[in-house]
N, C-alpha and C positions, 0 to 999 in steps of 0.2 A: 275684442269687439266692444264698442261702447254704445250705450243707449242715448236717448235724446237729452237726458239729464247729466251726461258726462260721467255716469257711474258704470263700473264694470258689470256687464251682464252675467248673472249666475244661472247656470242651467238648473232647471227644476223638472225632474222626470219621475217616472214610476219607481225607479230604484231608490229615490229619496224617501218613499213612504214605507215605514217599518211597522211591523206588528210584533211586539215583544211578548214573550211568555211571562207570567207573573214573577217567576224567579229572576229573570233577566231585568225586569222593570224595577223590582225592589233593589237589586244590587246596583243598578244604574242610577236610581234616584232614591236613595235611602232616606233622605230628609223628609220625603212625603209621609213616611211611616213612623219614623222615630225622632223627628226633629233634627237638630244638628248632630254632627258626629262627635267632634271634640276628642281630647286626649285623656280624659278622666280627671282633669284638674278642676272641673266645675260640676256641681251636683246635678245639672240637667243635661250633661253630656250623654250621647247615645248609648254608651255601654251600660249606664245605669237604667236607661229606659228598657233595654233588653231584659235586664234582671226583673224589672217590674212586670213586664209582659208575661214572664213565666210565673212569677209569684202570684200575680192576679188570679190565675187559674186555680192555684192551690188554695188561695183565700176563698175563692168562690165555692170550693168544695166544703170548706169549714162553715161558711154561711148556710150551706144546705144541711149541716149537721154531721159532717164527716171529717175526720182528720184534724184533731186538735194540735198537731205538732207539724211544723215545717222546718226542715234543716237546710241551711245554705252553707256551702263551703266554697271559698275562693282561694285557690292555691296555684301558683305559677300560671296565672291568667286563665286557668280552667275554672269554670263556674259550674257547680253541681247543686241542684235544687231537688230535694226529695220530700214529698208529702205522703201522708198516710190516709188519703181519702179512698174513694172507690176504685180509682184507677181508670184509665181510658179503656173503653170496650176494645178487646184485643184485636178484633178484625178491622178496627178503624184507626189503629195507632198511626199507621203510615199516612193515611189521609189527613188525620187531625194535625199532624206536624208538618206535612209536606204538600198538601193541596190547599191553595188559598180559597177562602170563602167556605171552608168546611168547619162546622161548629155544632155542638150539641145544645146551643143556646138560642137558636132561631125561634123555636115554637114555644119556648117558655116552660116546657114540661119538666125538663131536667134541672133547670136553674131559674131562679127568680132574683130580681134586683141585683144583678151582677154588673161588673165593669166590662168584662170581655163579652162582646156581643156580635162582632162582625167576622169572626173566623180569620183574622189577619195576624194578630200579635205573635203567636207562637211560630207561625210560618215565617214571619219576618226575622225572628231570632235564628231560625234554621238557615234561611237564605243568606244571612249576613255573617254566618259562622264558617270558619275554615273546617271545623269538625263539629258534628252535632250528633248526640245520642239520646234517644228517648226509650224508656223502658216502663212498661205497665205491668203490674202484678194484680191478678184477680183470680180468686178461687183456686189457688194452687197452680195456676198457669202464669206464664210471663211471655211477653213479646218485646223484643228489642230491635229497634230500627236504627241504622247508622247512615249518616249523610256526610258528604264533603262538599262544601260550597253549595249546599242546597240540593245536591244530586244524590239519589239513593245509592248506597253501597251494599247494604245487606238488610235482610228482614228475617229474623229468627224467632221461632216459637218454641218454648220449653214447657214441659209438663212436670208435675211432681215437685215444684219449688216450694220452699218453706218460708219464704220471705213474707212479711206483712203486706197486705194490699196497699196499693198506692201508685204514684207516678214519680219517676226520676227523669230529670232532664239534665244533661251534661253537655257543655259546649265550650268552644274556644273561638272568640271573636276574630274575624278574618282581618289580618293586618293589611292585606291588599286593599281593603276598603277604608279601614279606620286609621291606618298608619300606626306609628308607635303610640301606645297608650299604657296607662297603669291605673289600677283600681285604688281609690281612696276609700278605705274601709269606714271612715267616719261618715261619708255620704250614704253608704249602704246601711250602716247602723241606724242613721236617722230615719231612713225609709222603713226599716224594720220596726223601729219604735212606733212610727205612725200607724203601721198595720196593727200593732198590739193595742194602741189606744182605742182603735175603732172596732176591735174584735176581742172584747174581754173573754178570757178563757182560751184564747189561742196562744200557743207557746212557739217561739222561734228559737232556733239555735244557729247563730252565725259564727262559723269557725269555732264551734264548741261553747260559745258564750250564750247564756240564756237570757231571753227577753220576754217579758209578759207584763200586762197591765191589769190591775184589779179595779181601778176607778175610772177607766175610760178617758174622756176628754179632760176631766179634772186633773189627771196625771199629766196629760200633754201641757195644759196651761201652767201647772206648777213647775214643770221642768223647762219651760221655755219663756218664762216671764222676762228675764233679763233686766228687770227694774223693780223698784219698790211698788207695792200695790196698796190701795186705800182700804180694802176690805176683803174678807175671805171670798174667793170666787163663787159665784152663783152657778150651781150645777143642776140642770133640769133634763130629764129623760122622758121620752114618750115612744109610742109605736112609730118606728121609722124616722125618729128625729132625736138628736141629743145636742144640747148647747151648754157652754160654760163661758162665763165672762166675768171680768172685774174692771176696775179703772186703775190706771197707773198714774205716774207722776210726770210722764213725758208729754209730748205735744201731738202725737199722731194717733190714728186709729190702726190697730193691728188685728188682722184676721187670719185664722187658720181654718180653711173650709174643705169639706170632703163630701164626696158622693160615692156611695157603695164602696167605701175603703179607698177610693181614688183621691189623692191630694190635688184639689183644684187650685193650683197656685195663683191662677188669674181670676178666681172667683166664679161668678156666673149668676144665674137667676136665683139660686138658693141664698147666696151671700147677700145679694141686693135685697131680697125679701127679709132676711134677718135684720139687716141694718135699718130698714124702714120700720120694721115691726118693733124693734127695741125703742127707737126714738118715739114712735107713736104711743106705745104702751106706757112709757115713763111720763110723757106729757099728760096723758089721760089720768094716770095715777095721782099726779100732783095737781091736776086741774090747772095747768099753766101752759101758755103758748110758747114753750121754749123753742129756740132755734135748734133744729136737729143736730147741727154741728157742735153745739154746746153740750147736748146730751151725750153724743158719741165721742167727744174729745177725750183723748187718752185711754179709750176703751181697748182692752185686750181680750179677744174673743175667739172661741172655736165653735164651729157649727158643723154638724154632720147629718145628712139625710140619706135615706134609702129610696131610690126611684126605680120604678119598673121601666125597663128598656130606656135608660137614660140617653140623651143626645148631647154630644160634645161638639165643640167648634172644630176639632181636628182629631186625628188618630192619636195624638199625644195626650188627649183627654185632660187638659189642664184648665178648661173653662166650660162650665155647664151651660147648655143652651136650651134645655128642656123647659117648656112652658108649663107642663102638667106633671104631676107625680106619677103618671102612667096613663095608658089609654083609658079614657072614660073616668079618670079620677080628678080630684081637685087640682086647681092650679097650684104651682109651687108657692106663689105669693100668698094665696089664701090659706094653704096648709100650714106654712111657717107662721103666718100672721096670727091665725087662730090659736096655734099652740103657744106662741110667745104671749099673746094677750091674756090667755087664761092662766098659764103657769107662772109667768113672771109677776103678774098682778097679785096672784095668791102669795107668792114668795115675799113680795114687798110688804104686804099686809101682815105677814107672820114674822117679818124680821125688820122691825121699825128702825133698829140701829143702822142697818145697811141702807135703808131708804134715806135716813138723815144724812149719811155720808155722801150718797149720790146727789142729793139735793144741794149740799154744800159745794160739791165738785162742779156741778152745773153752773152755780152762781159764780164760781171762780173763773170758769171757762168763758162765761158771758162777759165778765168784767175785763178779762184780758183781751177778748176779741174786740171789744169796743175801744180799748186803749190802743190796740194794734192798728185799728182802722184809721186812726188819726195820722200815724206815720206811713201807713200802707198807701194811702192815696198819694202822698207826696213822693214816696219811693217809686211808685208805679209811673208817675210822670217823669221822674228822672230816668227810669229804665227805658221809657219810650224815646226820650231825647238822645240817650247814648246809643250810638250805632254799634250794636254787639258784633256784627259781622266784621267791622273794621277795627274796633278798639280792643275787644276782649275775646271774642269768639270767632274762630274760623270754623264754620259749620260744615257738616257733611250733607249728603243728599238723601240718604235713607235713614229713617228714624225708627226707634223701637215701638213708638205709638202708631206706626203705620201698620195696623194689624193685618192687612191683606198682603203686605209685601213679603215674599218668601225669604228675603235677606234681612229682615228686621232684627233677627238675633245677632247679626254681625255688627250692628250699630254700637259705636263706643265713643267716648270723649276722654281726651287726655287733659288732666289738670297739671299745668307746668309752672315752673318758677323761672322768671327771667326771660328776656327777649331772645337770647341765643338758643336756649333749649327749645322754646316754642317755635323758633324759626327752623331749627333742624327737623323737628317732628312735622311741622307744617309742610316743609319741602318734600318730605319723604312719605307722607301718609297716603292712604287710599281715600280720595275725596268723596267716594261714594258712601263709605261707612265710617270714616274716622274724622272726628272733630277735635279741635284744640281750644282750650280755654286758658288764657295766660293770667297768672297771678302777678300782682305788683308787690314785691317784697313779701314779708311774712304776714300771714293773716293774723287777726286778733284771736286771743284765747277766749272762746265763747262760754267756757264753763261758768255756770251760775247765772248766765244772762237769760232774760226773757225772750220770747219770740220776737218782740219788737226790735231787739238788737239786730236781727237779720236784715230788717228793712232800713235801719239807720246806717248799717255798714255797707258801703258801696260794693266792695268785693263780694260779700256773701249775697247781697241783694241781686246783683247781676248773675251770680252763679245759680241761684235758685230759679231765676228767670230763664237762664239758658237751659237748665234741666227741666223746667216746667213742672216742678213738684210743689209749688206754693199751695195749691188747693188739694192735690191728691197725688200719691205716688203712681196711681193708675195712668197719669198723663206723662210719665217719665219718657223722655225723648231718646235715651240711650240705654242699651242693655247693660253695657259695662261702663262704669265710671272709674277711670284709672288715674291714680295719683302718680305722677312722674316727676320725681325730685332727684337731686344729686345724692350719691351714697356717702355723704359726709354729715357732720354734726348738724349743720344748718338744714340740710335736706331732710334729715331724720326728724328734726324739730317741726318742719313744715308738714311732714306726714302726720305727726301726732296732732297738730292743730287742725288739719283737715278732717282727720278721723273724729276728733272731738266735736267738730261742727255737725257731722252726720249723726253721731251718737246722741248729741244733745237735742237736735231738732228734727232729724229725719232718720231714726233708727231702722225703719223698714227698708231703707236702701241697703242696709247691711243684712237685715234678716232675710231679705229676698235675694241675697247673693248678687248684688249689683256693684259692690265696691271692691276695688283691687289696687294693689301696688305694683307698678311696673318694675320688673327686675332687668337692669341693664348690666352689661358686662363690666367687670372691673379691670380686665386685662385684655390686651391683644397680643397674641404670640404669633410670630411669623418668621419664615426663613429670610435670610438677608437678600435673596432675590425677589422677595415679596410675591412668590408664586403660590405659596401656601399660607393661609391665614386662619387662625383658630381664635375665636372669642371665648373668654373664660369668665365665669361668674363667681368663682371663689378660688382659694389657694390650691385646693385639691385638683380642680380642673386645670389650673395653670401648670402644676407639676406634670400632669399627664401630657399636656400639650407640648411642653418643653422636651419631654422624653420622646414623644412621637416625631417631632421635627428634627431632633438630633442636636449636634454640637453647635451648629451655626444658626442660632435663633436670636430674635430681638423681642423684648417685652416692653409694651407700652402700658403704663398705668393710667386709666382714665380717672380724672379727678372730678369731672362734672359732665352733665349731659351736653353742655355747649361745646365741649371738646370733640364730640363725636360728630363726624360729618353727616350730612343728609343722606349720602350714598350708603354709609354704613348703617345709619338708623333704619333704613328700609328693611335691613336684615332683622332688626330687633323688634319691630312692630308689625312684622308680617306673620306668615304661618307658624314660624318658630318662636313667636313671642312668648316670653315667660311672665306669667302673672301670679301673684300671691294673693289669694282671696282674703279679705278682712272679715273675720267672723266674731260673733258675740257668743261668749261662753254662758251657758245657762246657769252656771254655778255662782255667778256674781252679778248682782243688780247693776244696771248701767250707771245710775247716778253714784252708787258707792265706788265704782271703778273710776269714774271721772273725777270724783272728789279726791281720790288717792293720787292719781297720776297727773291731774291738771289743776288741783286746788292749791291752797296756800301752805300745805304741810311740807315745806321744803326739807326740814331735818329728817322726817320719816322717809321721804323719797331718797335722800342721799344715803341713808342707812340701807335701804333696799337695794340700791345700785351697787354699793360696796359688797353686800352679802351675795349678790347674784352675778358679779362681774366674772366673765370668763374671757381670757385672752389667749389666743393661739400662740404656741411657743415660737413659731417662725416669725410671727408678727413682733413678739418681744425682742427677738434677735435683730429684726430689722430696725426697731426703735433704738436699741443699744448700739 
């Protein structure tokens, strides 16, 4: 039956209205509670959010003065987290881990200035786990509750136990919901380090490895600089606030911000207040009307505040929305502003050598900003005239900066080389979330160039316009920036040149885990009837595929992305897409690394390549 608009009529009756139990709702729509699912290849994948939800409760115990040790063990996908706090009240263990909106933090009597407030996080971990065990030990007694897929299996009380008080949570994430996943311990380790920076005196053991911090945010800054700095970081602490910052040699502002031990990767009211306060205080100290961007240019800063009953923009708690430090307390802006004004002003008066360096850096930033503005105006006119959608950019419809779009995390852009490769990806992409930017030949080596170089170079100028990161990375239009080049010498060279571009001018793109390299298959192994096809990314996978198919197999070696049809490409940029994240090591400053790999020291690089060359034996046989 058709309606007046020639559309098929869809019946809409009482049976279409459903009321889900909390457990069913969380399992049906996990993204509402933990963000994206993921497979563990990215630091913000859901399996790491689940770890955080458990650890947050243990850290809250520490902030209340209990349990200076937290142990985390990850083995065979089982996650075990044991703290030595007070332990969950025994008669409420089942409710605390199994009944949503159950919490000891609503009235503020048991906990203050915590992250966990809504009685949801631990229950989400339970509901999304195939197996979940919670055990609380208090005063010689213990209660253990066991769940499967969020459904209670057992509840056992023991007496006369000799274990130390505390809570143990052990779970195995449900693959029915998450699919195949694996833990990257580097990501877990970084989260553990962040907890220690923010809670001096708290000790973590991750798979037996000890982590602790004695200097708080100063340790965080020193271990995450990634570039040369102009002066020893300024480190200031007060009641409910701690800051540390310095100026580097790059072009961007870099911030690590936290609220009640929660890493607010998207900032919020506290980070904005800090940025404004630093610029205002330094302007007033020097009694000069500096442009705030010149004051903050190249700043590397960490800020942490403790807020009573904090409000975040979502359950993932990555952006603070609280206006005040707590009910009836100062605004976040005034609290942070007052602290910075007093403490930073005092510091600069007592450390004149640092003040002099800051003044010189501001002058340099101002000079470069004015020099850039000359070419900037012309380059913007060029960018406007060039039709990005037709010449360089095939855009998608959903963008990362669309903060209210539930699919914004899926937004990505492929940076490709050549028309054939970009054509294949364009034809096979998801137009909702996947954009394509086409390079023309090899980009320039930008090492040692000033920011003005970006505006003078058409490729880089149009790329930064497409990404919308000229003013701030906060405007970034795509969550993933994916370098998609051939797996040959030229392709590898283009990868390095593109990485150098981001390292030189936009390192926060890498620091905030937005830059990736697309892994495409090197081989296609199929039977002669072409009824079974296996794509392989290395020699080992190729050997396994040949054994699986048997004697009658055919092997195709892909030499470039343009050789892969659009039909095949859909397989490689879909749910099974393999991405290798580009990461900055805290052990080596960015500019030192760029100078070695992209500078003019060719003999040193040649020696390094020879000393580190590794060639697979089967590849040598193939060459011979």
